[in-house]
C-alpha positions as CSV (number, residue, x, y, z in Angstrom):
1,M,25.6,4.2,-8.6
2,A,23.6,4.5,-5.4
3,L,20.1,2.7,-4.9
4,L,17.4,4.8,-4.0
5,V,15.4,2.8,-1.1
6,Y,12.0,4.3,-0.2
7,D,10.7,4.4,3.2
8,I,7.3,2.9,4.2
9,S,5.0,4.6,6.3
10,F,1.2,4.0,7.3
11,T,-1.5,6.1,7.6
12,K,-3.5,5.1,10.9
13,H,-6.3,3.8,9.2
14,A,-3.9,1.6,7.4
15,E,-2.3,0.5,10.8
16,R,-5.7,-0.7,12.0
17,E,-6.2,-2.7,9.2
18,F,-2.9,-4.2,8.9
19,S,-3.4,-4.7,12.9
20,K,-6.6,-6.9,12.4
21,L,-5.3,-9.3,9.9
22,N,-3.6,-12.6,10.8
23,R,-0.3,-12.5,11.4
24,I,0.9,-14.7,8.3
25,L,-0.9,-12.3,5.9
26,Q,1.1,-9.3,8.1
27,Q,4.4,-11.1,7.2
28,R,3.5,-11.4,3.6
29,I,2.5,-7.7,3.4
30,I,5.7,-6.9,5.3
31,N,8.0,-8.9,3.1
32,T,6.1,-7.3,-0.3
33,L,6.3,-3.9,1.1
34,E,10.3,-4.6,1.8
35,R,10.7,-5.7,-2.0
36,I,9.0,-2.9,-3.6
37,R,11.2,-0.7,-1.4
38,I,14.0,0.0,-4.4
39,R,11.6,0.3,-7.5
40,P,8.0,0.6,-6.6
41,E,6.9,1.6,-9.9
42,A,7.8,-2.0,-11.2
43,Y,5.3,-3.9,-8.8
44,V,2.1,-1.3,-8.5
45,V,-0.6,-0.1,-10.8
46,K,-1.9,3.1,-11.3
47,L,-5.5,3.5,-10.2
48,V,-7.5,5.0,-13.1
49,G,-9.1,8.4,-11.9
50,D,-7.2,8.5,-8.6
51,P,-3.8,9.5,-7.3
52,A,-3.1,6.2,-5.6
53,F,-1.6,3.4,-6.6
54,K,-2.5,-0.5,-6.0
55,L,-0.6,-3.0,-4.8
56,R,-1.3,-6.9,-5.1
57,V,-0.3,-9.3,-2.2
58,G,-2.7,-12.4,-2.6
59,D,-6.4,-11.6,-2.0
60,Y,-5.4,-8.1,-0.4
61,R,-4.8,-5.1,-1.9
62,L,-2.7,-2.2,-0.7
63,L,-3.6,1.7,-1.7
64,L,-0.5,3.4,-1.8
65,D,0.8,7.1,-2.2
66,I,4.4,7.1,-3.7
67,N,6.2,10.3,-3.0
68,Q,9.5,10.0,-5.6
69,S,10.7,13.4,-4.3
70,K,10.8,12.5,-0.7
71,L,11.3,8.5,-1.7
72,I,8.2,7.5,0.6
73,I,5.8,5.0,-0.1
74,L,2.6,5.9,2.0
75,V,0.1,2.8,3.1
76,I,-3.1,4.4,2.7
77,K,-5.6,1.4,2.8
78,I,-5.4,-2.3,3.2
79,G,-8.4,-4.5,2.3
80,H,-9.8,-7.4,0.6
81,R,-9.8,-7.0,-3.1
82,K,-13.7,-7.3,-3.1
83,K,-14.0,-4.4,-0.7
84,V,-10.7,-2.2,-0.7
85,Y,-12.4,0.0,-3.8
86,D,-15.4,0.9,-1.8
87,V,-15.5,4.7,-2.8
88,K,-18.0,5.7,0.3
89,A,-15.5,3.6,2.5
90,R,-12.5,5.2,1.2
91,A,-14.2,8.8,1.4
92,H,-15.2,8.3,5.1
93,H,-11.5,7.6,6.1
94,Q,-9.7,10.3,4.0
């Protein structure tokens, strides 16, 4: 049985957030995303009342959309755990 490997893509907003992080944190995020490409559902948690999922990378959270039919993990938002869930900020950037 072949393993299904998901592709990873970033929204423009998530790309900007990623580019502002230090190199060590960027590498941790890349390593974590690479690790979840085979079975993302084993690593993510569904957000309550929201179609997105969250992925923990240290003190940072990645908000993701997982399209199982197209095998795509879309990184929607990257932020510190204390700020990433701010509803006003998320609504502004969508």
